ZAMARGU-4260 file (C-alpha; in steps of 0.2 Angstrom, whole numbers, plus 5000, padded with zeros to 4 digits):
<rodrens>
0) 5069/5053/5033 | 5063/5037/5024 | 5050/5024/5031 | 5049/5005/5028 | 5032/5002/5023
5) 5023/4987/5016 | 5017/4986/4999 | 5004/4972/4993 | 5002/4969/4974 | 4988/4961/4967
10) 4983/4957/4948 | 4967/4966/4944 | 4961/4964/4926 | 4975/4969/4913 | 4986/4977/4926
15) 4989/4979/4946 | 4985/4987/4960 | 4998/4991/4973 | 4991/4995/4992 | 5001/5000/5006
20) 4989/4996/5022 | 4998/5006/5034 | 4992/5022/5027 | 4978/5014/5016 | 4986/5023/5000
25) 4983/5013/4984 | 4990/5015/4967 | 4989/5004/4951 | 4999/5000/4934 | 5001/4989/4919
30) 5015/4980/4927 | 5020/4975/4944 | 5035/4988/4945 | 5024/5002/4937 | 5012/5000/4951
35) 5025/5000/4963 | 5031/5014/4957 | 5017/5023/4957 | 5011/5018/4973 | 5029/5025/4980
40) 5024/5042/4972 | 5007/5043/4979 | 5014/5039/4996 | 5027/5053/4994 | 5014/5064/4990
45) 5002/5059/5005 | 5017/5061/5017 | 5022/5078/5009 | 5002/5084/5010 | 4994/5076/5025
50) 4995/5083/5043 | 5004/5076/5056 | 4990/5071/5065 | 4983/5061/5049 | 4999/5051/5048
55) 5000/5046/5066 | 4981/5041/5065 | 4985/5030/5049 | 5003/5023/5057 | 4994/5020/5074
60) 4985/5004/5071 | 4994/4986/5069 | 4995/4978/5051 | 4999/4958/5050 | 5001/4952/5031
65) 4999/4933/5034 | 4992/4916/5024 | 4982/4906/5031 | 4974/4888/5023 | 4956/4884/5022
70) 4946/4870/5016 | 4939/4873/4999 | 4923/4863/4994
</rodrens>
């Protein structure tokens, strides 16, 4: 079984941080590709080790990723 999840990748210092907001799992890497690969590995480990109850609790919330415009200055 596979799941489609959201990955948000953000530059941080000399590397990148990847976050899956649906289950609040994050990882990092030196490149975007490496951060995504490391996040996929972290998510696989999460789903292998977390209890069904924990997975259900984390996946029960709604996540919206969008952009907003605000005045600056």
